[in-house]
Residue frames as a rotation matrix with the C-alpha (Angstrom) as fourth column:
MET 1
-0.538 0.407 0.738 12.56
-0.411 -0.891 0.192 15.63
0.736 -0.201 0.647 14.95
GLY 2
-0.956 0.285 -0.069 10.66
0.178 0.379 -0.908 15.35
-0.232 -0.880 -0.413 18.20
ALA 3
-0.280 0.943 0.179 6.87
0.952 0.297 -0.075 15.30
-0.124 0.149 -0.981 18.43
GLU 4
0.357 0.406 -0.841 6.59
0.385 -0.884 -0.264 19.07
-0.851 -0.230 -0.472 18.92
GLU 5
-0.521 -0.619 -0.588 8.94
-0.344 -0.478 0.808 19.76
-0.781 0.623 0.036 16.00
ILE 6
-0.866 0.259 0.428 6.94
0.491 0.603 0.629 17.39
-0.095 0.755 -0.649 13.79
ALA 7
0.125 0.978 -0.168 3.66
0.916 -0.179 -0.360 19.11
-0.382 -0.109 -0.918 14.71
ALA 8
0.224 -0.106 -0.969 5.15
-0.037 -0.994 0.100 22.56
-0.974 0.013 -0.227 14.04
TYR 9
-0.803 -0.583 -0.127 6.67
-0.175 0.028 0.984 21.40
-0.570 0.812 -0.125 10.75
LEU 10
-0.598 0.648 0.471 3.42
0.800 0.521 0.298 19.87
-0.052 0.555 -0.830 9.49
GLY 11
0.349 0.774 -0.529 1.59
0.730 -0.578 -0.364 23.04
-0.588 -0.259 -0.767 10.50
SER 12
0.027 -0.434 -0.900 4.01
-0.225 -0.880 0.418 25.18
-0.974 0.192 -0.121 8.50
GLN 13
-0.912 -0.395 0.107 3.87
-0.023 0.310 0.950 23.16
-0.409 0.865 -0.292 5.27
ARG 14
-0.173 0.892 -0.416 1.14
-0.742 -0.396 -0.540 23.36
-0.647 0.215 0.731 2.66
ASN 15
0.403 0.278 -0.872 1.73
-0.864 0.429 -0.262 20.57
0.302 0.859 0.413 0.15
ALA 16
-0.159 -0.401 0.902 2.19
-0.639 0.738 0.215 16.85
-0.752 -0.543 -0.374 0.60
THR 17
-0.425 0.024 -0.905 2.30
-0.761 0.532 0.371 13.62
0.491 0.846 -0.208 -1.36
LEU 18
0.148 0.549 0.823 -0.18
-0.777 0.580 -0.247 10.86
-0.612 -0.602 0.512 -0.54
ALA 19
-0.635 -0.361 -0.683 0.68
-0.703 0.636 0.317 7.35
0.320 0.682 -0.658 -1.70
SER 20
0.323 0.714 0.622 -1.88
-0.738 0.601 -0.307 4.58
-0.593 -0.360 0.721 -1.90
ILE 21
-0.634 -0.510 0.581 -1.57
-0.091 0.796 0.599 1.15
-0.768 0.326 -0.551 -3.46
GLY 22
-0.304 0.486 -0.819 -2.82
-0.922 -0.366 0.125 1.16
-0.239 0.793 0.560 -7.04
PRO 23
0.675 0.722 0.149 -4.73
-0.652 0.679 -0.338 -1.64
-0.345 0.131 0.929 -8.76
THR 24
0.671 -0.496 -0.551 -1.51
-0.221 0.576 -0.787 -3.06
0.708 0.650 0.277 -10.25
GLY 25
0.725 -0.370 -0.581 0.24
0.683 0.498 0.535 -3.10
0.091 -0.785 0.613 -6.87
PHE 26
-0.355 -0.859 0.369 2.45
0.766 -0.494 -0.412 -0.10
0.536 0.137 0.833 -7.61
PRO 27
-0.434 0.173 -0.884 2.33
0.650 -0.619 -0.441 3.05
-0.624 -0.766 0.156 -5.46
HIS 28
0.126 0.531 0.838 -0.08
0.826 -0.524 0.208 5.71
0.550 0.665 -0.505 -6.66
GLN 29
-0.454 -0.430 -0.780 1.21
0.807 -0.570 -0.155 9.13
-0.378 -0.700 0.606 -5.58
VAL 30
0.202 0.580 0.789 -0.72
0.746 -0.613 0.260 12.40
0.635 0.536 -0.556 -5.67
ALA 31
-0.850 -0.420 0.318 -0.25
0.181 -0.800 -0.572 15.93
0.495 -0.428 0.756 -4.40
MET 32
0.123 0.906 -0.404 -2.58
0.817 0.138 0.559 16.87
0.563 -0.399 -0.724 -1.55
TRP 33
-0.322 -0.036 0.946 -3.59
-0.520 -0.828 -0.209 19.73
0.791 -0.560 0.248 0.68
PHE 34
-0.120 0.168 -0.978 -4.03
0.567 0.821 0.071 18.58
0.815 -0.546 -0.194 4.24
LEU 35
0.494 0.278 0.824 -4.96
-0.563 -0.619 0.547 19.43
0.662 -0.734 -0.150 7.81
PRO 36
-0.516 -0.661 -0.545 -2.49
0.096 0.587 -0.804 18.34
0.851 -0.467 -0.239 10.47
GLU 37
0.492 0.679 0.545 -4.41
-0.585 -0.206 0.784 17.40
0.645 -0.705 0.296 13.61
ALA 38
-0.153 -0.525 0.837 -3.35
-0.965 0.260 -0.013 15.78
-0.211 -0.810 -0.546 16.86
GLY 39
-0.305 -0.087 0.948 -2.60
-0.294 0.956 -0.007 12.17
-0.906 -0.281 -0.317 15.98
ARG 40
0.122 0.379 0.917 -3.80
0.734 0.587 -0.340 12.28
-0.668 0.715 -0.206 12.38
ILE 41
-0.904 -0.269 -0.333 -3.71
-0.073 -0.670 0.739 13.90
-0.421 0.692 0.586 8.96
VAL 42
0.051 0.988 0.147 -7.03
0.395 0.115 -0.911 14.96
-0.917 0.105 -0.384 7.40
MET 43
-0.911 -0.264 -0.317 -7.67
-0.198 -0.395 0.897 15.37
-0.362 0.880 0.308 3.66
TRP 44
0.221 0.946 0.239 -10.48
-0.159 0.276 -0.948 15.00
-0.962 0.171 0.211 1.17
ALA 45
-0.891 -0.443 -0.105 -10.81
-0.203 0.180 0.963 13.66
-0.407 0.879 -0.250 -2.36
TYR 46
-0.126 0.842 -0.524 -13.44
-0.983 -0.034 0.182 13.01
0.136 0.538 0.832 -4.98
ARG 47
0.308 0.365 0.879 -15.18
-0.625 0.774 -0.102 9.72
-0.717 -0.517 0.467 -4.24
ARG 48
0.956 0.137 0.258 -14.38
0.097 0.683 -0.724 8.35
-0.275 0.717 0.640 -7.70
SER 49
0.489 -0.849 -0.200 -10.74
-0.860 -0.431 -0.272 9.48
0.145 0.305 -0.941 -7.74
GLN 50
0.309 -0.451 -0.837 -8.11
-0.134 0.851 -0.508 6.78
0.942 0.269 0.203 -8.10
LYS 51
-0.729 -0.629 0.269 -6.77
-0.330 -0.021 -0.944 7.50
0.599 -0.777 -0.192 -4.61
ALA 52
-0.227 0.728 0.647 -10.20
-0.954 -0.032 -0.299 7.06
-0.197 -0.685 0.701 -3.02
VAL 53
0.701 0.441 -0.561 -10.81
-0.596 0.794 -0.121 3.85
0.392 0.419 0.819 -4.97
ASN 54
-0.107 -0.848 -0.519 -7.39
-0.122 0.529 -0.840 2.58
0.987 -0.026 -0.160 -3.92
LEU 55
-0.790 -0.258 0.556 -7.97
-0.526 -0.178 -0.831 3.41
0.314 -0.949 0.005 -0.25
ARG 56
0.270 0.917 0.295 -11.35
-0.960 0.280 0.007 1.68
-0.076 -0.285 0.955 -0.22
ARG 57
0.693 -0.060 -0.718 -9.71
-0.272 0.901 -0.337 -1.45
0.667 0.429 0.609 -1.59
ASN 58
0.192 -0.732 -0.654 -6.63
0.849 0.458 -0.264 -1.24
0.493 -0.504 0.709 0.65
PRO 59
0.929 0.363 0.073 -6.54
0.283 -0.822 0.495 1.40
0.240 -0.439 -0.866 3.42
ARG 60
0.304 -0.882 -0.359 -2.74
0.763 0.001 0.646 1.42
-0.570 -0.470 0.674 3.81
ALA 61
0.844 -0.025 0.535 -1.25
0.339 -0.748 -0.570 4.79
0.415 0.663 -0.623 2.89
SER 62
-0.092 -0.888 -0.450 1.96
0.953 -0.210 0.219 6.75
-0.289 -0.409 0.866 3.16
PHE 63
0.884 0.416 0.214 2.05
0.443 -0.891 -0.098 10.53
0.150 0.182 -0.972 3.39
LEU 64
-0.080 -0.993 -0.082 5.16
0.994 -0.085 0.067 12.63
-0.074 -0.076 0.994 2.73
VAL 65
0.987 0.145 0.064 5.86
0.149 -0.987 -0.061 16.28
0.055 0.070 -0.996 3.48
GLN 66
0.208 -0.975 -0.080 9.36
0.886 0.153 0.437 17.50
-0.414 -0.162 0.896 2.64
ASP 67
0.996 -0.002 0.084 11.29
0.038 -0.881 -0.471 20.62
0.075 0.473 -0.878 1.80
GLY 68
0.346 -0.926 -0.150 14.82
0.037 -0.147 0.989 21.91
-0.937 -0.348 -0.017 1.29
ASP 69
0.924 -0.022 -0.382 16.85
-0.371 -0.288 -0.883 23.02
-0.090 0.957 -0.275 -1.69
THR 70
0.014 -0.961 -0.277 20.26
-0.768 0.167 -0.619 21.69
0.641 0.221 -0.735 -0.73
TYR 71
-0.031 -0.063 -0.998 21.33
0.234 0.970 -0.068 18.46
0.972 -0.236 -0.015 0.94
ASP 72
-0.796 -0.394 -0.459 22.09
0.510 -0.031 -0.859 20.17
0.324 -0.919 0.225 4.23
SER 73
-0.798 0.583 0.150 18.65
-0.597 -0.735 -0.320 21.85
-0.076 -0.345 0.935 4.27
LEU 74
-0.409 0.664 -0.626 16.52
-0.224 0.592 0.774 18.74
0.884 0.457 -0.094 3.63
ARG 75
-0.892 0.239 0.385 13.84
-0.335 0.224 -0.915 17.92
-0.304 -0.945 -0.119 6.16
GLY 76
-0.390 0.800 -0.456 10.61
-0.614 0.143 0.776 16.04
0.686 0.583 0.435 6.10
VAL 77
-0.495 0.378 0.783 8.04
-0.645 0.444 -0.622 13.81
-0.583 -0.812 0.024 7.73
VAL 78
-0.630 0.383 -0.676 6.54
-0.351 0.637 0.687 10.52
0.693 0.670 -0.267 6.58
VAL 79
-0.357 0.620 0.699 3.29
-0.797 0.189 -0.574 9.28
-0.488 -0.762 0.427 8.12
GLN 80
-0.735 0.172 -0.656 2.12
-0.321 0.764 0.560 5.74
0.598 0.622 -0.506 7.49
GLY 81
-0.722 0.535 0.439 -1.14
-0.354 0.260 -0.898 4.20
-0.595 -0.804 0.002 8.58
GLU 82
-0.724 0.612 0.317 -4.46
0.683 0.575 0.450 2.69
0.093 0.542 -0.835 7.61
VAL 83
-0.923 0.333 0.190 -6.94
-0.307 -0.939 0.156 5.40
0.231 0.085 0.969 6.64
ASP 84
-0.390 0.921 -0.002 -10.54
0.637 0.268 -0.723 5.74
-0.665 -0.283 -0.691 7.66
LEU 85
-0.859 0.196 0.473 -12.76
0.320 -0.517 0.794 7.09
0.400 0.833 0.381 4.91
VAL 86
-0.641 0.653 -0.403 -15.53
0.145 -0.413 -0.899 9.50
-0.754 -0.635 0.171 5.87
ASP 87
-0.746 0.422 0.516 -18.67
0.628 0.187 0.755 9.22
0.222 0.887 -0.405 3.75
ASP 88
0.143 0.848 -0.511 -21.09
0.922 -0.302 -0.243 11.34
-0.360 -0.437 -0.824 5.78
THR 89
0.151 -0.045 0.987 -21.69
0.756 -0.638 -0.145 14.52
0.636 0.769 -0.062 3.79
SER 90
0.929 0.202 0.310 -21.91
-0.015 -0.817 0.577 16.78
0.370 -0.541 -0.755 6.83
ASP 91
0.641 -0.766 -0.043 -18.55
0.273 0.174 0.946 15.47
-0.718 -0.618 0.321 8.11
VAL 92
-0.036 -0.632 0.774 -17.01
0.991 0.077 0.109 15.89
-0.128 0.771 0.623 4.66
LEU 93
0.565 0.323 0.759 -18.39
0.461 -0.887 0.034 19.43
0.684 0.331 -0.650 4.54
GLU 94
0.959 -0.264 -0.098 -16.61
-0.026 -0.430 0.902 20.18
-0.281 -0.863 -0.420 7.84
ILE 95
0.166 -0.941 0.296 -13.36
0.689 0.326 0.648 18.94
-0.706 0.097 0.702 6.31
GLY 96
0.071 -0.079 0.994 -13.90
0.926 -0.366 -0.095 21.13
0.372 0.927 0.048 3.25
ASN 97
0.869 0.293 0.400 -14.54
0.138 -0.917 0.374 24.18
0.476 -0.270 -0.837 5.43
ALA 98
0.750 -0.651 -0.117 -11.43
0.117 -0.044 0.992 23.46
-0.651 -0.758 0.044 7.52
LEU 99
-0.029 -0.755 0.655 -9.31
0.938 0.206 0.280 23.13
-0.346 0.622 0.702 4.37
HIS 100
0.400 0.253 0.881 -10.70
0.626 -0.777 -0.062 26.47
0.669 0.576 -0.470 3.19
ALA 101
1.000 -0.020 -0.002 -9.79
-0.011 -0.646 0.763 28.04
-0.016 -0.763 -0.646 6.52
ARG 102
0.396 -0.916 0.063 -6.21
0.365 0.220 0.905 26.80
-0.843 -0.335 0.421 6.15
TYR 103
-0.381 -0.630 0.677 -5.63
0.811 0.124 0.572 27.40
-0.444 0.766 0.464 2.44
GLY 104
-0.572 0.227 -0.788 -7.94
-0.282 -0.957 -0.072 30.26
-0.770 0.181 0.611 1.59
SER 105
0.398 0.877 0.270 -10.36
0.121 0.241 -0.963 30.54
-0.910 0.416 -0.010 -1.25
ALA 106
-0.625 -0.492 0.606 -9.76
0.643 0.116 0.757 30.01
-0.443 0.863 0.243 -4.92
TYR 107
0.100 0.790 0.604 -12.67
0.935 -0.283 0.215 32.42
0.340 0.543 -0.767 -5.38
GLY 108
-0.360 -0.339 0.870 -11.02
0.179 -0.940 -0.292 35.59
0.916 0.051 0.398 -4.17
ASP 109
-0.983 -0.064 0.174 -12.55
-0.139 -0.370 -0.919 37.46
0.123 -0.927 0.354 -1.28
ASP 110
-0.170 0.985 -0.021 -16.08
-0.860 -0.138 0.491 36.15
0.481 0.102 0.871 -1.79
PRO 111
-0.851 -0.226 0.474 -16.65
-0.474 0.719 -0.508 33.65
-0.226 -0.657 -0.719 1.04
ASP 112
0.105 0.966 0.238 -20.23
-0.569 0.254 -0.782 33.01
-0.816 -0.053 0.576 -0.08
ALA 113
0.490 0.001 -0.872 -19.05
-0.841 0.265 -0.472 31.85
0.231 0.964 0.130 -3.50
TYR 114
-0.580 -0.775 -0.250 -16.58
-0.646 0.625 -0.439 29.49
0.497 -0.093 -0.863 -1.87
ARG 115
-0.617 0.414 0.669 -19.15
-0.493 0.459 -0.739 28.12
-0.613 -0.786 -0.080 0.59
ALA 116
0.471 0.834 -0.287 -21.47
-0.742 0.199 -0.640 27.39
-0.477 0.514 0.713 -2.31
VAL 117
0.151 -0.510 -0.847 -18.73
-0.770 0.477 -0.424 25.41
0.620 0.716 -0.320 -4.06
ILE 118
-0.832 -0.492 0.256 -17.88
-0.531 0.576 -0.621 23.46
0.158 -0.653 -0.740 -0.89
VAL 119
-0.221 0.845 0.487 -21.54
-0.574 0.291 -0.766 22.64
-0.789 -0.448 0.421 -0.28
GLN 120
0.614 0.432 -0.661 -21.86
-0.786 0.256 -0.563 21.50
-0.074 0.865 0.496 -3.90
GLN 121
-0.058 -0.758 -0.649 -18.67
-0.700 0.495 -0.515 19.39
0.712 0.425 -0.560 -3.76
ALA 122
-0.430 -0.217 0.876 -19.13
-0.881 0.314 -0.355 17.73
-0.198 -0.924 -0.326 -0.35
PRO 123
0.526 0.668 0.526 -21.56
-0.546 0.740 -0.394 15.02
-0.652 -0.080 0.754 -1.56
LYS 124
0.885 -0.237 -0.401 -19.09
-0.290 0.394 -0.872 14.14
0.365 0.888 0.279 -4.33
ARG 125
-0.049 -0.989 0.140 -16.14
-0.635 -0.078 -0.769 13.82
0.771 -0.127 -0.624 -1.94
VAL 126
0.726 0.105 -0.679 -14.88
0.392 0.748 0.535 11.55
0.564 -0.655 0.502 0.79
GLY 127
0.667 -0.533 0.520 -12.88
-0.736 -0.578 0.353 12.52
0.113 -0.619 -0.778 3.86
ILE 128
0.426 -0.641 -0.639 -9.54
0.220 0.758 -0.614 10.80
0.877 0.121 0.464 4.39
LEU 129
0.753 -0.195 0.628 -8.38
-0.654 -0.331 0.681 10.38
0.075 -0.923 -0.377 7.99
LEU 130
0.380 -0.733 -0.564 -4.83
0.062 0.629 -0.775 9.06
0.923 0.260 0.284 8.23
PRO 131
0.997 -0.062 0.036 -3.82
-0.038 -0.045 0.998 8.14
-0.060 -0.997 -0.047 11.78
MET 132
0.340 -0.940 0.015 -0.19
-0.821 -0.305 -0.483 8.79
0.458 0.152 -0.876 12.61
GLN 133
0.995 0.091 0.033 0.51
-0.097 0.901 0.423 5.10
0.009 -0.424 0.905 13.25
HIS 134
0.306 -0.947 0.094 4.12
0.885 0.320 0.338 5.24
-0.350 -0.020 0.936 12.05
VAL 135
0.999 -0.018 -0.042 6.00
-0.029 -0.960 -0.278 8.53
-0.035 0.279 -0.960 11.81
PHE 136
0.204 -0.972 0.116 9.51
0.947 0.226 0.229 9.06
-0.249 0.063 0.966 10.45
SER 137
0.991 0.118 -0.056 11.27
0.103 -0.971 -0.218 12.40
-0.080 0.210 -0.974 10.22
TRP 138
0.085 -0.994 0.075 14.57
0.993 0.091 0.079 13.99
-0.085 0.067 0.994 9.32
ASP 139
0.992 0.078 -0.097 16.13
0.072 -0.995 -0.063 17.42
-0.102 0.055 -0.993 9.53
PHE 140
0.426 -0.886 0.184 19.53
0.869 0.344 -0.356 17.57
0.252 0.311 0.916 7.86
ARG 141
0.485 -0.226 0.845 19.89
-0.132 -0.974 -0.184 21.19
0.865 -0.022 -0.502 8.99
LYS 142
0.922 -0.112 0.371 20.83
-0.366 0.063 0.928 19.74
-0.127 -0.992 0.017 12.36
LEU 143
0.671 -0.711 0.208 23.80
0.726 0.688 0.009 17.95
-0.149 0.145 0.978 10.77
SER 144
-0.009 -0.684 0.730 25.28
0.716 -0.514 -0.472 21.24
0.698 0.518 0.494 9.62
GLY 145
-0.588 -0.213 -0.780 24.34
0.781 -0.400 -0.479 23.17
-0.210 -0.891 0.402 12.74
THR 146
-0.932 0.250 0.262 21.84
-0.106 -0.880 0.463 25.44
0.346 0.404 0.847 10.93
GLY 147
0.024 0.984 -0.177 18.73
0.010 0.177 0.984 23.84
1.000 -0.025 -0.006 12.45
THR 148
0.224 0.115 0.968 17.55
-0.926 -0.286 0.248 23.69
0.305 -0.951 0.043 16.02
ALA 149
-0.757 -0.596 -0.266 18.91
-0.461 0.777 -0.429 20.87
0.463 -0.202 -0.863 18.15
């Protein structure tokens, strides 16, 4: 995929897998919601979560978004880089609000209830900024002629 296709693909997907390096040296993989931005992927996590602990110790991470139900429909993007962790509560709050804008509220149609939860959670969370240092992609639909060239 080209850069524009990658950006469109990331913008259309909702779930991803973030891999960090665990304390035993094995990959630690977790499902994540994310914000695709120009040149980076933005996420958040609880400060004491294993992924946050791992990334503080070793900032190298791999991020995978993929879909497809058959071999000829598989496509995906891998982003690798060294993350920057955001500790400032106001910056983390902005990330939480942006995630809410993308994914909607788990609290129905009551935006005030959601804002209260985000404000409460922000001090307990850390922002994760993953620069798109290395990007790999594939779109097997192109092999069968069902995808765009």
